[in-house]
N, CA, C and O of each residue as an XYZ file, in Angstrom:
280
protein
N     147.688   -137.246    -47.962
C     148.830   -136.755    -48.021
C     149.322   -137.105    -48.952
O     150.169   -136.373    -49.465
N     148.897   -138.740    -49.727
C     149.841   -139.233    -50.690
C     149.254   -138.613    -51.753
O     149.778   -138.825    -52.847
N     147.739   -137.481    -51.684
C     147.471   -137.529    -52.713
C     148.257   -136.283    -53.278
O     148.853   -136.338    -54.353
N     148.217   -135.140    -52.473
C     148.965   -133.765    -52.646
C     150.282   -134.373    -52.311
O     150.965   -133.390    -52.597
N     151.352   -135.476    -51.824
C     152.621   -135.245    -52.579
C     152.121   -135.551    -54.432
O     152.792   -135.282    -55.428
N     151.120   -136.011    -54.384
C     151.529   -136.818    -56.296
C     150.761   -135.147    -56.434
O     150.850   -135.052    -57.658
N     150.474   -134.579    -56.245
C     149.751   -132.473    -56.554
C     151.580   -132.203    -56.637
O     152.273   -131.958    -57.624
N     151.829   -132.305    -55.716
C     153.576   -131.138    -55.823
C     154.097   -132.104    -56.556
O     155.290   -132.118    -56.255
N     153.819   -133.193    -57.612
C     154.756   -134.233    -58.622
C     155.924   -135.003    -57.698
O     157.045   -135.330    -58.089
N     155.452   -135.167    -56.600
C     156.415   -136.976    -56.197
C     155.279   -137.525    -55.983
O     154.287   -137.502    -55.255
N     156.036   -138.318    -57.374
C     155.185   -139.880    -57.396
C     153.876   -140.427    -58.252
O     153.314   -140.005    -59.262
N     153.692   -141.356    -57.540
C     151.956   -141.874    -58.046
C     151.811   -142.421    -56.393
O     152.313   -142.341    -55.272
N     150.833   -142.966    -57.109
C     150.071   -143.549    -55.365
C     148.891   -144.150    -55.770
O     148.035   -143.584    -56.449
N     148.812   -145.688    -55.220
C     147.182   -146.298    -55.405
C     146.463   -146.407    -53.942
O     146.949   -146.839    -52.896
N     144.825   -145.752    -54.251
C     144.259   -145.220    -52.993
C     143.098   -145.948    -53.089
O     142.524   -146.042    -54.173
N     142.792   -146.334    -52.362
C     140.837   -146.633    -52.337
C     140.085   -145.249    -53.138
O     140.307   -144.047    -52.995
N     139.105   -145.984    -54.034
C     138.494   -145.928    -55.026
C     137.939   -144.387    -54.455
O     137.681   -143.431    -55.186
N     137.836   -144.411    -53.060
C     136.752   -143.428    -52.668
C     137.370   -142.188    -52.274
O     136.722   -141.278    -51.756
N     138.606   -142.128    -52.507
C     139.261   -140.993    -52.544
C     139.376   -140.266    -54.084
O     140.241   -139.430    -54.343
N     138.587   -140.625    -54.833
C     138.255   -139.674    -56.251
C     137.163   -138.460    -55.178
O     137.568   -137.337    -55.476
N     135.839   -138.311    -53.961
C     135.717   -137.773    -53.850
C     136.531   -136.055    -53.522
O     136.114   -134.899    -53.453
N     137.820   -136.711    -53.396
C     138.948   -135.103    -53.238
C     139.545   -134.796    -55.048
O     140.709   -134.770    -55.449
N     138.634   -134.657    -55.607
C     138.982   -134.602    -57.201
C     139.876   -133.426    -57.621
O     139.260   -132.384    -57.845
N     141.277   -133.388    -57.780
C     141.861   -132.451    -57.787
C     142.436   -132.207    -59.770
O     142.811   -133.126    -60.497
N     142.348   -131.090    -60.071
C     142.477   -130.802    -61.740
C     143.712   -131.638    -61.933
O     143.730   -132.461    -62.849
N     144.887   -131.466    -61.027
C     145.972   -131.792    -61.716
C     146.453   -132.768    -61.727
O     147.529   -132.936    -62.301
N     145.387   -134.372    -60.676
C     145.476   -135.340    -60.289
C     144.551   -136.277    -61.582
O     143.327   -136.344    -61.694
N     145.941   -137.136    -62.731
C     144.815   -138.204    -63.308
C     144.567   -138.969    -62.140
O     145.296   -138.812    -61.160
N     143.563   -139.834    -62.121
C     142.634   -140.778    -61.799
C     142.704   -141.652    -63.019
O     142.299   -141.178    -64.081
N     143.263   -143.110    -62.974
C     142.603   -144.943    -63.595
C     141.962   -145.388    -62.979
O     142.325   -145.303    -61.806
N     141.052   -145.908    -63.130
C     140.553   -146.592    -62.641
C     141.203   -148.284    -62.426
O     140.945   -148.611    -63.585
N     141.793   -149.482    -61.866
C     142.171   -150.193    -62.195
C     141.327   -151.837    -61.622
O     140.950   -152.086    -60.477
N     141.216   -152.848    -62.995
C     140.543   -153.507    -62.177
C     140.459   -155.158    -61.826
O     140.057   -156.202    -62.340
N     141.071   -154.706    -60.678
C     141.859   -155.716    -59.656
C     139.977   -156.671    -59.580
O     138.822   -156.247    -59.570
N     140.678   -158.226    -59.538
C     139.506   -158.822    -59.182
C     140.039   -159.259    -57.222
O     139.197   -159.115    -56.336
N     141.083   -159.621    -56.985
C     141.518   -159.753    -55.766
C     141.522   -159.188    -54.968
O     141.814   -159.699    -53.887
N     141.111   -157.443    -55.090
C     141.468   -156.753    -54.945
C     140.665   -155.922    -53.360
O     139.892   -155.156    -53.936
N     140.436   -155.668    -51.850
C     139.459   -155.984    -51.050
C     138.171   -154.585    -51.211
O     136.983   -154.460    -50.914
N     139.309   -153.664    -51.895
C     138.544   -152.131    -52.175
C     138.639   -151.930    -53.232
O     139.595   -152.544    -53.705
N     138.020   -151.239    -54.060
C     138.101   -150.758    -55.466
C     139.282   -149.310    -55.295
O     138.982   -148.332    -54.610
N     140.572   -149.422    -56.024
C     141.691   -148.707    -55.747
C     141.945   -148.629    -57.635
O     141.678   -149.415    -58.545
N     142.700   -147.017    -57.570
C     143.427   -146.731    -58.680
C     144.384   -146.211    -58.693
O     145.053   -146.145    -57.661
N     144.697   -145.795    -59.564
C     146.165   -144.918    -59.417
C     145.678   -143.545    -60.207
O     145.026   -143.070    -61.137
N     146.832   -143.218    -58.668
C     146.775   -141.490    -59.299
C     148.267   -141.033    -59.561
O     149.193   -141.502    -58.899
N     148.521   -139.748    -60.929
C     149.738   -139.192    -61.005
C     149.182   -137.801    -61.376
O     148.141   -137.734    -62.029
N     149.798   -136.755    -61.008
C     150.324   -135.738    -61.818
C     149.692   -135.468    -62.935
O     150.337   -135.137    -63.929
N     148.584   -135.546    -62.955
C     147.940   -134.997    -64.853
C     149.231   -133.834    -65.580
O     149.473   -132.673    -65.253
N     149.915   -134.746    -66.717
C     150.614   -134.086    -67.859
C     151.971   -134.426    -67.448
O     152.971   -133.877    -67.912
N     151.983   -135.400    -66.513
C     153.690   -136.097    -66.011
C     153.905   -136.597    -67.131
O     152.995   -137.119    -67.776
N     155.163   -136.526    -67.567
C     156.093   -137.615    -67.916
C     157.149   -138.711    -67.943
O     157.371   -139.478    -68.880
N     157.961   -138.646    -66.390
C     158.309   -139.009    -66.081
C     158.787   -139.895    -66.100
O     158.024   -140.834    -65.876
N     161.089   -140.510    -66.495
C     160.445   -141.990    -67.378
C     160.145   -143.128    -65.909
O     159.856   -144.312    -66.086
N     160.285   -142.475    -64.445
C     159.730   -143.744    -63.606
C     157.770   -144.346    -63.571
O     157.101   -145.329    -63.251
N     157.572   -142.680    -64.254
C     155.451   -143.066    -63.949
C     155.370   -143.539    -65.293
O     154.272   -143.999    -65.608
N     156.557   -143.538    -66.445
C     156.444   -144.555    -67.504
C     156.369   -146.073    -67.575
O     155.633   -146.781    -68.262
N     157.434   -146.440    -66.580
C     157.766   -147.489    -66.273
C     156.602   -147.935    -64.966
O     155.802   -148.865    -64.866
N     156.742   -147.486    -64.617
C     155.240   -147.888    -63.122
C     153.729   -148.094    -64.281
O     152.950   -149.042    -64.388
N     153.761   -147.357    -64.684
C     152.398   -147.916    -66.038
C     152.810   -148.816    -67.102
O     151.867   -149.532    -67.441
N     154.140   -149.091    -67.909
C     154.240   -150.347    -68.552
C     153.485   -150.922    -67.572
O     152.326   -151.246    -67.833
N     154.117   -151.167    -66.088
C     154.386   -151.844    -64.914
C     152.873   -152.793    -64.640
O     152.727   -154.012    -64.547
N     151.939   -151.750    -64.568
C     150.678   -152.206    -64.025
C     150.225   -152.720    -65.411
O     149.651   -153.807    -65.342
N     150.334   -152.245    -66.542
C     148.978   -152.554    -67.309
C     150.002   -154.258    -67.891
O     149.367   -154.977    -68.664
N     150.555   -154.446    -67.737
C     151.354   -155.583    -68.067
C     150.459   -156.797    -66.725
O     149.740   -157.788    -66.857
N     150.920   -156.149    -65.693
C     149.726   -157.032    -64.791
C     148.612   -156.890    -64.751
O     148.237   -157.773    -63.980
N     147.757   -156.338    -65.080
C     146.350   -156.505    -65.813
C     146.241   -157.367    -66.864
O     145.304   -158.157    -66.976
N     147.467   -157.229    -67.926
C     147.474   -158.338    -68.493
C     147.131   -159.294    -69.274
O     146.632   -159.628    -70.349
N     148.117   -159.938    -67.220
C     148.974   -160.885    -67.235
C     148.792   -161.054    -65.911
O     149.933   -161.228    -65.484
N     147.630   -161.137    -64.512
C     147.545   -161.434    -63.685
C     147.548   -162.939    -63.075
O     147.222   -163.975    -63.654
N     147.880   -162.817    -62.113
C     149.063   -163.785    -61.523
C     147.152   -164.641    -61.023
O     146.043   -164.107    -61.054
N     147.489   -165.843    -60.689
C     146.361   -166.723    -60.940
C     146.477   -167.437    -59.877
O     145.687   -168.356    -59.662
């Protein structure tokens, strides 16, 4: 369901990495390196998307990756 919404251009989502087997050409998948995650997760968003909201979330995630909480 969440991946279908992304393909339709509605938002982003964090999903278990196993969702990659549902590969869709219009969705970009980004591996996340969260050491405390209980399941490998990826960030998915519509390929080619350039919305302000998406850019904000991508910057937020990069900030969190660069400065993980302890």
